[in-house]
Structures are given as structure tokens and as C-alpha cells.
PAGU-778769 format. One record per atom (N, C-alpha, C, O, CB): z, y, x negated; residue in three letters. Coordinates in steps of 0.2 Angstrom, whole numbers, plus 5000, padded with zeros to 4 digits. Glycine has a CB too. Layout:
<sites>
ZYXALA ...
</sites>
This chain:
<sites>
517848944952MET 517648974959MET 517248924963MET 516748894961MET 517249034958MET 517548904969ASP 517248854973ASP 516748874978ASP 516648934978ASP 517748804976ASP 516448834981LYS 515948844986LYS 516148894991LYS 515848944992LYS 515648784989LYS 516748884994GLN 516948935000GLN 517149004997GLN 516949055001GLN 517548905003GLN 517349004991GLN 517549074988GLN 516849114987GLN 516849174988GLN 517949064982GLN 516349074985ILE 515749114983ILE 515449134990ILE 515149184991ILE 515249064980ILE 515449094995LEU 515149105002LEU 515449165005LEU 515149205008LEU 515149045006LEU 516149175004LYS 516549225007LYS 516349295004LYS 516349345007LYS 517249215006LYS 516049294998LYS 515849354995LYS 515149384997LYS 515049434995LYS 515949344987LYS 514849335000LEU 514149355002LEU 514149395009LEU 514449365014LEU 513649295002LEU 513849445010ASN 513849485016ASN 513249465020ASN 513249475026ASN 513849555015ASN 512749445017ASN 512049425021ASN 512049355023ASN 512149315019ASN 511449445017ASN 511949345030ASP 512049275033ASP 511449235030ASP 511549175029ASP 511949285040ASP 510849265028GLY 510349225025GLY 510549205018GLY 510349145017GLY 509749265025GLY 510849245015ASP 511049225008ASP 511649165008ASP 511549125004ASP 511449285004ASP 512049175013LYS 512549115014LYS 512249055015LYS 512449005013LYS 513049135020LYS 511649055020ILE 511348985021ILE 510948965015ILE 511048905014ILE 510849005027ILE 510649005011LEU 510348985005LEU 510748955000LEU 510648904997LEU 509949045002LEU 511348994999VAL 511848964994VAL 512148904996VAL 512248854992VAL 512349024993VAL 512348895003ALA 512648835005ALA 512148775004ALA 512348725002ALA 512848835012ALA 511448785005ARG 510948735004ARG 510948714997ARG 510848664996ARG 510248765007ARG 510948764993MET 510948754986MET 511548704984MET 511448654980MET 511048814981MET 512148714986PHE 512648674984PHE 512548604987PHE 512748554984PHE 513348704987PHE 512248594993ASP 512148534996ASP 511648494991ASP 511748434990ASP 511848535003ASP 511148524989LEU 510648494984LEU 510948474978LEU 510848424975LEU 510048544983LEU 511448514975ILE 511748504969ILE 512148434970ILE 512148394966ILE 512248554966ILE 512548434975ASN 512948374977ASN 512548314977ASN 512648254975ASN 513348384983ASN 511948314981LYS 511548264982LYS 511248234975LYS 511248174974LYS 510948274987LYS 510948284971SER 510748264965SER 511248234960SER 511048184957SER 510448324961SER 511848254960THR 512348234956THR 512648164958THR 512748114954THR 512948284956THR 512648154965MET 512948094968MET 512548034967MET 512747984966MET 513148104975MET 511848044969ILE 511447984969ILE 510847994964ILE 510347954964ILE 511147984976ILE 510948034959ASN 510548034953ASN 509748044955ASN 509348004953ASN 510547974949ASN 509648094959THR 508948104961THR 508748184959THR 509148224958THR 508848094969THR 508048194959VAL 507848264958VAL 507748294965VAL 507448264970VAL 507148264955VAL 508048354966GLU 508148384973GLU 507848454972GLU 507948484966GLU 508848384976GLU 507548484977THR 507248554976THR 507348594982THR 507348564988THR 506448544975THR 507348654981THR 507348704986THR 506648714989THR 506248684986THR 507648774984THR 506548754994ASP 505848774995ASP 505748834990ASP 506148854986ASP 505748805003ASP 505148864991PHE 504948924986PHE 505348984987PHE 505549004993PHE 504148944987PHE 505549014982LEU 506049064982LEU 505649134979LEU 505349124974LEU 506649054978LEU 505849184982ASP 505549254979ASP 506049264974ASP 506549234972ASP 505549304985ASP 505849324970MET 506249334964MET 506949354965MET 507349344962MET 505849394960MET 507049394971ARG 507749414973ARG 508149354974ARG 508749354971ARG 507749454979ARG 507949304977ASN 508349244978ASN 508449204972ASN 508949164971ASN 508049204984ASN 507949204968GLN 507949164961GLN 508549194957GLN 508949164955GLN 507349174957GLN 508549264957LEU 509149294954LEU 509749284957LEU 510249274953LEU 508949374953LEU 509849284963LEU 510449274967LEU 510749204965LEU 511349194963LEU 510349274974LEU 510249154966LEU 510549084964LEU 510649074957LEU 511149034955LEU 510049034967LEU 510249094953GLU 510449084945GLU 511049124943GLU 511449094939GLU 509849114941GLU 511249174946LYS 511849214945LYS 512449164947LYS 512949154943LYS 511949274949LYS 512449134953ILE 512949084955ILE 512949024951ILE 513549004949ILE 512849074962ILE 512348994949LEU 512348934945LEU 512748954938LEU 513048904935LEU 511648914943LEU 512649014935LYS 512949034929LYS 513749034930LYS 514149024926LYS 512749094926LYS 513949064936GLN 514649074938GLN 514949004938GLN 515548994936GLN 514749104945GLN 514648954941ILE 514948884942ILE 514848844936ILE 515048784935ILE 514748854948ILE 514448874931LYS 514348834924LYS 513948774925LYS 514048724922LYS 514948824920LYS 513448774930PHE 513048714931PHE 512448724927PHE 512048774928PHE 512948704939PHE 512248674924LYS 511648684919LYS 511048634921LYS 510548644917LYS 511848674912LYS 511148584925TYR 510548544926TYR 510048564932TYR 510048534937TYR 510848474928TYR 509648614930TYR 509248644934TYR 508648684930TYR 508748704925TYR 509548694939TYR 508048684934VAL 507548724931VAL 507248764937VAL 507248744943VAL 507048684927VAL 506848824936PHE 506448854941PHE 505748834939PHE 505548834933PHE 506548934941PHE 505348824943CYS 504648804942CYS 504148824948CYS 504348814954CYS 504548734940CYS 503648864946GLY 503148884952GLY 502448854951GLY 502048874955GLY 503148954952GLY 502448804946GLY 501748774945GLY 501348804940GLY 500948764936GLY 501348774951GLY 501448864938ILE 501148904933ILE 501648944929ILE 502148964932ILE 500448944935ILE 501548954923GLU 502048994919GLU 502149064922GLU 502749084922GLU 501749004912GLU 501649094925GLU 501649164927GLU 501949174934GLU 501949224937GLU 501049204926GLU 502049114938ALA 502249114945ALA 502849164946ALA 503349164943ALA 502449044947ALA 502749194952GLU 503249234955GLU 503749194959GLU 504349204959GLU 502949294958GLU 503449154964ARG 503749114968ARG 503949044965ARG 503449014963ARG 503449114975ARG 504549024965LYS 504748964962LYS 505148924966LYS 505548944970LYS 505048984955LYS 505148854964LEU 505648804967LEU 506248804962LEU 506148814956LEU 505348734968LEU 506848794965LEU 507348784961LEU 507548704961LEU 507648684966LEU 508048824963LEU 507448674955ILE 507448604955ILE 508148584951ILE 508248604946ILE 506848574951ILE 508448534954PHE 509048504952PHE 508948434949PHE 508548394953PHE 509648504957PHE 509148414944TYR 509048344941TYR 509748314939TYR 510148354937TYR 508548344936TYR 509748254939PRO 510348214936PRO 510348224928PRO 509848234925PRO 510348144938PRO 510948224926GLU 511148234919GLU 510648184914GLU 510448204909GLU 511848214917GLU 510548124917LYS 510148074913LYS 509448094912LYS 509048074907LYS 510148004916LYS 509148144916LEU 508548174915LEU 508448234911LEU 507948264911LEU 508148174922LEU 509048254908GLU 509048324905GLU 508448324900GLU 508148384899GLU 509748334902GLU 508348274895ASP 507848284890ASP 507148294893ASP 506748324890ASP 507948224885ASP 507048254898ILE 506348254901ILE 506248324904ILE 505648354903ILE 506348204907ILE 506748354907PHE 506548424910PHE 506548474905PHE 506148524905PHE 507148444915PHE 507048474900GLN 507148524895GLN 506548524890GLN 506348574887GLN 507748514891GLN 506248464889ASN 505648464885ASN 504948464888ASN 504448444886ASN 505748394881ASN 505048474895LYS 504448484899LYS 504048424900LYS 503348434900LYS 504048544897LYS 504348364900TYR 503948304901TYR 503848284908TYR 503448244910TYR 504248244897TYR 504248314913TYR 504248294920TYR 503548324923TYR 503348374921TYR 504848334923TYR 503348274927ASN 502648294931ASN 502848324937ASN 503048294942ASN 502248224932ASN 502748394937PHE 502948434943PHE 502448424949PHE 502548454954PHE 502948504941PHE 501848384948ASN 501448364953ASN 501848324958ASN 501548314964ASN 500848334951ASN 502348294956ASN 502748254960ASN 503148294966ASN 503248264971ASN 503348214956ASN 503248354965ILE 503648394970ILE 503248454973ILE 503548494977ILE 504248414966ILE 502648474970MET 502248524973MET 501548504973MET 501348464969MET 502448594970MET 501148534977ASP 500448524978ASP 500048584977ASP 500248644977ASP 500248484984ASP 499348574976VAL 498948634976VAL 498348624980VAL 497948564979VAL 498748654968VAL 498148664984ILE 497548664988ILE 497048714986ILE 497148774985ILE 497648674996ILE 496448694984LYS 495948734982LYS 495448754987LYS 495148704991LYS 495548704975LYS 495348814988ILE 494848834993ILE 494248864989ILE 494248914985ILE 495048894998ILE 493648834989LYS 493048854986LYS 492548884991LYS 492348844996LYS 492648804982LYS 492448954991LEU 492148984996LEU 491348964996LEU 491048954991LEU 492149054996LEU 491048965003ASN 490348965003ASN 490049025000ASN 490349075000ASN 490148955011ASN 489449014997LYS 489149074994LYS 489049134998LYS 489049194995LYS 488449054991LYS 489049135005GLU 489049195009GLU 489649225009GLU 489649285011GLU 488749175016GLU 490249195007GLU 490849225008GLU 491149255001GLU 491649285001GLU 491349175011GLU 490849234996ILE 491049254989ILE 491149324989ILE 490749374990ILE 490549234984ILE 491749344986GLY 491949414985GLY 492249454991GLY 492349514991GLY 491349454983GLY 492249414997LYS 492449455003LYS 493249455004LYS 493449495008LYS 492149425009LYS 493649405001TYR 494349395003TYR 494849414998TYR 494649404992TYR 494449325005TYR 495349445000SER 495949464996SER 496549414997SER 496549375001SER 496149534997SER 497049424993HIS 497649384993HIS 497949395000HIS 498149345003HIS 498149414988HIS 497949455003ARG 498149465010ARG 497749415015ARG 498049395020ARG 498049535012ARG 497149405014THR 496749365019THR 496949295019THR 497049265024THR 495949375016THR 497049265013TYR 497349195012TYR 498049195015TYR 498149145019TYR 497249175005TYR 498449235014LEU 499149235016LEU 499149235024LEU 499449205027LEU 499549285013LEU 498749285026GLY 498649295034GLY 498449235037GLY 498649215042GLY 498149355035GLY 497949195034ALA 497649135037ALA 498249085037ALA 498249045042ALA 497049105032ALA 498649075032LEU 499149025032LEU 499649045037LEU 499948995041LEU 499549025025LEU 499849105038MET 500349125043MET 500049115050MET 500349095055MET 500449205043MET 499349115051LYS 499049105057LYS 499149035059LYS 499149015065LYS 498249125057LYS 499148985054LEU 499248915055LEU 499948895057LEU 500148845058LEU 498948875049LEU 500348945057GLY 501048935058GLY 501548915053GLY 502048885054GLY 501148885064GLY 501248915047ILE 501648895041ILE 502148945039ILE 502049005039ILE 501148885035ILE 502748915037LYS 503348955035LYS 503148985028LYS 502948945024LYS 503948915035LYS 503349045026ARG 503249075020ARG 503549035014ARG 503349035009ARG 503449145020ARG 504149005015ASP 504548975010ASP 504148905008ASP 504448875003ASP 505248955012ASP 503648885012LYS 503348825010LYS 502748835005LYS 502348795003LYS 503048785016LYS 502548905004ILE 502048925000ILE 502248964994ILE 502749004994ILE 501548975004ILE 501948934988GLY 502148974982GLY 501649024981GLY 501449064985GLY 502148924976GLY 501449034974ASP 500949084973ASP 500249064975ASP 500049004976ASP 500949094965ASP 499849114977ILE 499149104979ILE 498749144974ILE 498749204973ILE 499049134986ILE 498349104970ILE 497949134965ILE 497249144967ILE 496949094969ILE 497949084958ILE 497049204967VAL 496449224970VAL 495949244965VAL 496049284961VAL 496549274976VAL 495249234966ASP 494749264963ASP 494149274968ASP 494249254974ASP 494449224956ASP 493549294966GLN 493049304971GLN 492749244974GLN 492449244979GLN 492449344967GLN 492849184970TYR 492549124973TYR 493049084977TYR 492849034980TYR 492449084967TYR 493649104978GLY 494149074982GLY 494849084980GLY 495049134977GLY 493948994983GLY 495249024982ALA 495949034980ALA 496248964979ALA 496048914982ALA 496349064986ALA 496748964975ASP 497148904974ASP 497848914977ASP 498248964975ASP 497248884966ASP 498048874982ILE 498748884985ILE 499248834983ILE 499148774984ILE 498648884993ILE 499748854980ILE 500248814978ILE 500748804984ILE 500948854987ILE 500648834971ILE 500948744985CYS 501348734991CYS 501748674991CYS 501748634986CYS 500848724997CYS 502148664996LYS 502648604996LYS 502748575003LYS 502848615008LYS 503348624993LYS 502648515003ASP 502648475010ASP 502148485015ASP 502148455020ASP 503348495013ASP 501648525013ILE 501148545019ILE 500448535016ILE 499948555019ILE 501248615021ILE 500348495011CYS 499648485008CYS 499148455013CYS 498648475014CYS 499748435002CYS 499348395016LYS 498948365021LYS 498748405027LYS 498248405030LYS 499248295024LYS 499248445029PHE 499148495035PHE 498648545033PHE 498248555037PHE 499848525037PHE 498648575027LEU 498248625025LEU 497548595024LEU 497048625026LEU 498448655018LEU 497448535022GLN 496848495021GLN 496448485028GLN 495848495028GLN 496948435017GLN 496848475033ASN 496648455039ASN 496548515044ASN 496148515048ASN 497048415043ASN 496848575042ASN 496848635047ASN 496548695044ASN 496248735048ASN 497548645049ASN 496448705037LEU 496148765035LEU 495448775037LEU 495148825038LEU 496248765027LEU 495148715037CYS 494448715039CYS 494248735047CYS 493748745048CYS 494148645038CYS 494848735051THR 494748745058THR 494748825059THR 494548845064THR 495348725062THR 494848865053LEU 494848935054LEU 494148955052LEU 493848935047LEU 495348965049LEU 493849005056LYS 493149015056LYS 492949045049LYS 492449025046LYS 492949075061LYS 493349085045ARG 493249105039ARG 493149055033ARG 492849065028ARG 493749165037ARG 493448995035PHE 493448945030PHE 493048885032PHE 493148825029PHE 494148925028PHE 492748885038SER 492348835041SER 491848805036SER 491648745037SER 492148855047SER 491548845032LYS 491048815027LYS 491248815020LYS 490848795015LYS 490448865027LYS 491948815019SER 492248815012SER 492348745010SER 492448695015SER 492848855012SER 492348735004GLU 492648665001GLU 493348675000GLU 493648714997GLU 492248644994GLU 493748625003ILE 494448625003ILE 494648555001ILE 494548505004ILE 494748645010ILE 495048554995ARG 495248494992ARG 495948504988ARG 496148554986ARG 494748464988ARG 496248444987LYS 496848444983LYS 496748444976LYS 496248404974LYS 497348394985LYS 497048484972ILE 496948474964ILE 497648474961ILE 498148474964ILE 496548534962ILE 497648454954ASP 498248454951ASP 498448524948ASP 498048564948ASP 498148404945ASP 499048534946LEU 499248594944LEU 498848614938LEU 498748674937LEU 500048594942LEU 498648574933ALA 498348584927ALA 497648614929ALA 497348644924ALA 498248524923ALA 497348604935GLU 496748634937GLU 496748694940GLU 496148724942GLU 496348584941GLU 497248734941ILE 497348794944ILE 496948844940ILE 496948854934ILE 498048814945ILE 496548884944ARG 496148944941ARG 496548994937ARG 497148994939ARG 495748974946ARG 496249024932LYS 496649074928LYS 496849124933LYS 496549154936LYS 496249094922LYS 497549144932LEU 497849204936LEU 497549264933LEU 497549284927LEU 498549204935LEU 497349304938GLN 497049374936GLN 497549424939GLN 497549434945GLN 496349384939GLN 497849464935ASN 498349514937ASN 497949584938ASN 497649604933ASN 498949524933ASN 497849604944HIS 497449674945HIS 497949724946HIS 498349724951HIS 496949664950HIS 497949784942THR 498349834943THR 497849904942THR 497349904940THR 498949844938THR 498149954945GLU 497850024944GLU 498350074943GLU 498950064945GLU 497350034950GLU 498150124939LYS 498650174937LYS 498550234942LYS 497950254944LYS 498450204930LYS 499050254945ILE 499050314949ILE 499650364947ILE 500050344943ILE 499250294957ILE 499550424949SER 500050474947SER 500350504954SER 499950514959SER 499750534943SER 500950514954ILE 501350544960ILE 501750604958ILE 501950604952ILE 501750484963ILE 501850644962ILE 502250714961ILE 502850704965ILE 502850694971ILE 501850774963ILE 503450714961LEU 504050704964LEU 504550764963LEU 504550794958LEU 504450644961LEU 504950774968PRO 505450824967PRO 506050804962PRO 506350844959PRO 505750854973PRO 506150734962SER 506650704958SER 506450634957SER 506050604960SER 507350714960SER 506850594953MET 506750524952MET 507250484957MET 507350424956MET 506950504945MET 507450514962ARG 507850484967ARG 507350424971ARG 506750434971ARG 508150534972ARG 507750374973LEU 507350314975LEU 506950334982LEU 506450324983LEU 507750264977LEU 507350374986ASP 507050394993ASP 506350434992ASP 505950434995ASP 507550434997ASP 506350484986SER 505850524985SER 505250474983SER 504650484985SER 505950574979SER 505350424979ILE 504850384976ILE 504550344981ILE 503950334982ILE 505150344970ILE 504950314986VAL 504750274991VAL 504350314996VAL 503850284998VAL 505350244995VAL 504550374997SER 504150415002SER 503450424999SER 502950425003SER 504450485002SER 503350434992GLU 502650444989GLU 502250384989GLU 501750384991GLU 502750474982GLU 502650324987LEU 502250264987LEU 502050234993LEU 501550204994LEU 502650214983LEU 502450244998ALA 502350225005ALA 501950265009ALA 501750255015ALA 502950205009ALA 501850325007HIS 501450385010HIS 501750395017HIS 501450395022HIS 500650355011HIS 502450415017THR 502750425023THR 503250485021THR 503350505016THR 503150365025THR 503650505026SER 504050555026SER 504750535022SER 504850475022SER 504250585033SER 505150585020ARG 505750575017ARG 506250535021ARG 506550485020ARG 506050635014ARG 506250565028ILE 506650535033ILE 506450455034ILE 506950415034ILE 506650575039ILE 505850445035LYS 505550375036LYS 505750335030LYS 505950275031LYS 504850375037LYS 505750355024SER 505850315018SER 506550295018SER 506750245015SER 505750355011SER 507050335020ILE 507750325021ILE 507850265026ILE 508250215025ILE 508150385023ILE 507450265031GLU 507450215036GLU 507250145033GLU 507550095034GLU 507050225042GLU 506750155029ILE 506450095026ILE 506950065021ILE 507049995021ILE 505750105021ILE 507350105017LEU 507850085013LEU 508450045017LEU 508649995015LEU 508150135009LEU 508650075023LYS 509150045027LYS 508949975030LYS 509349935031LYS 509350095032LYS 508249965031GLN 508049905033GLN 507949855028GLN 507749795029GLN 507349915036GLN 508249865022GLU 508249825016GLU 507549795014GLU 507449735013GLU 508649755018GLU 507049845015ARG 506349825013ARG 506149845006ARG 505549845004ARG 505849865018ARG 506649875002VAL 506449904996VAL 506949864991VAL 507549854991VAL 506649974995VAL 506549844985LEU 506849804980LEU 506749844973LEU 506249864972LEU 506649734979LEU 507249854969VAL 507249884963VAL 507349824958VAL 507949804957VAL 507649944962VAL 506849814954ASN 506949754949ASN 507149694952ASN 507549654950ASN 507449774943ASN 506849684958PHE 506949624962PHE 507649614965PHE 507749554967PHE 506749564958PHE 507949664966GLN 508649664969GLN 508549714975GLN 508349774974GLN 509249684965GLN 508849694981ILE 508749744987ILE 509249804985ILE 509749804983ILE 509049704993ILE 508949864987GLU 509249924986GLU 509249964992GLU 508649984995GLU 508949964979GLU 509749994994THR 509850035000THR 510050104999THR 510050145004THR 510250005006THR 510250114993LYS 510550184991LYS 509950234990LYS 509650224985LYS 511050184985LYS 509850284994SER 509350324994SER 509350374988SER 508850394985SER 509250375000SER 509950384985SER 510050434980SER 510050394973SER 510150424968SER 510750464980SER 509850334973LYS 509850294966LYS 509350324962LYS 508750334964LYS 509750214968LYS 509550334956ASN 509050364951ASN 508650304948ASN 508850254946ASN 509450404945ASN 507950314948ILE 507450274945ILE 507250284938ILE 507150344937ILE 506850264950ILE 507250234934ASN 507050254927ASN 506350224925ASN 506050184929ASN 507550224922ASN 506050244919GLU 505450214917GLU 505550144916GLU 506050124913GLU 505250254910GLU 505050104918GLY 505050034917GLY 505349994923GLY 505249934924GLY 505450014911GLY 505650034928ASP 505849994934ASP 505249974938ASP 504750004939ASP 506350044938ASP 505349914941ILE 504849894946ILE 505149894953ILE 505649874955ILE 504749814944ILE 504749934957ILE 504949944964ILE 504449904969ILE 503849914969ILE 504950024966ILE 504749864973THR 504449824978THR 504549854985THR 505149864987THR 504549754978THR 504049874989ILE 504149894996ILE 503849845000ILE 503249845000ILE 503849974997ILE 504249815004ARG 503949755008ARG 503449785013ARG 503549835017ARG 504449725012ARG 502849765013GLY 502349785017GLY 501849835014GLY 501349855017GLY 502649815024GLY 502049865008LYS 501749915005LYS 501449894998LYS 500949924995LYS 502149975005LYS 501849854995GLY 501649824988GLY 502149834983GLY 502749854984GLY 501049864986GLY 501949824977ARG 502449824971ARG 502149874966ARG 501549884965ARG 502449754967ARG 502649914963PHE 502449964958PHE 502849964952PHE 503449954953PHE 502450034962PHE 502649984946LYS 503049994940LYS 503050064938LYS 502450094937LYS 502749944935LYS 503550094937ILE 503650164935ILE 503450164927ILE 503850134923ILE 504350194936ILE 502950194925ILE 502750194918ILE 503050244914ILE 503450234909ILE 501950194918ILE 502950304916LYS 503250364912LYS 503150424916LYS 502750434920LYS 502950364905LYS 503650474914LYS 503550544916LYS 503050574912LYS 503150574906LYS 504250574916LYS 502550604915LEU 502050644911LEU 502250714909LEU 502250734904LEU 501450644915LEU 502350754914ASN 502550824913ASN 502850854920ASN 502850824925ASN 502050864910ASN 502950914919TYR 503250954925TYR 502650994928TYR 502251024924TYR 503850994924TYR 502651004935THR 502151054938THR 502351124937THR 502951134935THR 501951034945THR 501951164939LYS 502151244939LYS 502751254944LYS 503151294943LYS 501551284941LYS 502751214949LYS 503351214954LYS 503951184952LYS 504451184956LYS 503151194961LYS 503951154946GLY 504551114944GLY 504651044946GLY 505151014945GLY 505151154946GLY 504151014949ASN 504150944951ASN 503850904945ASN 503550924940ASN 503650934957ASN 504050834946LEU 503850794941LEU 503250754942LEU 503050734948LEU 504450734940LEU 502750754937LEU 502150714938LEU 502350644934LEU 502450644928LEU 501550744934LEU 502250594938VAL 502450524935VAL 501850474936VAL 501550474941VAL 503050494939VAL 501750434931GLU 501250384930GLU 501550324933GLU 502150294931GLU 500950374923GLU 501250284938VAL 501450224941VAL 500850174940VAL 500250194941VAL 501650244948VAL 501050114939GLU 500650054939GLU 500650024946GLU 501249994948GLU 500750004933GLU 500150014950LYS 500149984956LYS 499849914955LYS 499249904953LYS 499750024962LYS 500149864958PHE 499949794958PHE 499449784964PHE 499749794969PHE 500449744957PHE 498849764963ILE 498449754968ILE 498349684971ILE 498049664975ILE 497749774966ILE 
</sites>
């Protein structure tokens, strides 16, 4: 299956651009024996590109986000002669991505969330695909990025909330330990249909949840899902853009009215 056949099968224009760019990077890496990378990819796009790479039986690539638990990753292509270096993890990924550490002033400790740091980056006009994971704790954040390190060093300090912070570049090995924060919640559902679950998790009406699905704002196990009647199972991960990510843990029992009580893990 060649490039044009694959592109014809894609309905989304954004996907077509992404896949075409991937083929360009493969050709460049193969032709001139260089390491080439995409920008940071979310899980949906990682799955899309990896599926195509398996279809074309191309094997000289790795995904890397700077830390083992990273959600957002670069797709890295390398020439065949470097296969041992990449497969045995000898390659220095500091060559292709950077980390900016923000150490908060003592007066700001504990005040900021992941949303705060991401909002600050957007305020500076930075494209989302230049930013990898943002690892946050009460003392600050480590921002994994590509191509924008010097810009961040020069401009984060111009934002009032970080004007007294220490901002510096660090190596990947120095990134603070990732802390996954979740909380258990219970929701009551008439059924395990996706529109019912989205309605409860997004705190909106059933009609509005269907609109959210049509807008391609919902992912099930990191794949966009628009079918409102899709049945959701225990263990499925649901992402609602703008609302968060949730994992369906288990069905607890039925209420007196015959509805389902379901335990959900919400990622904070």
C-alpha cells in the first residue's frame, strides 16, 4: 500500500496532513541517513501513525516523550545504521527535545495547576504540538518541549505569575517525579451508552452530550468516537476535551429505579 492509497482512505484533512508529513520524514531519514522527528503527538495521533507504520512494514522508528510515562510523544525516525543505538536506548534524546524547569517563588508554592502552566504557554502564543508533557507539583513544573527552549527561557519570566520564579533549562534525567492524581467518583446511568456517560461526566444534558460527540471532542481508549449509542465497558478510558479524562472502573449495583451505579476514576 503506497502513500497515495493510504491518504485516500483518510477522511479527516488534519489526519491527511499529519500522515503526509510522516512520509516526508521517513523519506528524508532514509535518503540522507538522518534522525528526523515529528512534533509532539497526542495518544490518538500516535495510534494513527503507528497503525500506518505497521501497514507499510516500516520499523526504523521509536516514540519518545522524554519520560517513560509520557502521554505526548515525538515520533522519531532513524536510519538503519542506528538501529542498535535506538533499540538499546543508547541515543541521547536531549538532542531532540528540551526541558524547562519552573521553580516557584515561596509565595506562589501550591497555587498553580497543570491548567495554569498550559494556559501560560498558550498566552505566549506557543503551538500545542511544540509542548510535550508538563510535570507539575506544588513547587513548580517541568515543561518538555521542542524547538522553543530559548523562547521560553526569555519569555516565561515576562508573565506576572512567574516573574519571581527561577526558570532554567535542565536535562531529561533531572525531571521531577511524575505524580498521577486521581479521584474516585460514582455516577448513576440509565445505561452504559456513551452519550449517557458523557452527559454525566460533562455535567450536561443528553442532547448536549450528543453535540459534543458530533464535534469529535470525545475519545474512547484514545480514538475519536462519535457514535452516541456505543456501549462502554469496564476498563475503558474516556477523554472529553475541555472536561478531562476518566476511566470506567466497574459497575457497582442497580438503584431502586433500575439505573446503574458506576465507579469512575477521574484524572486530576
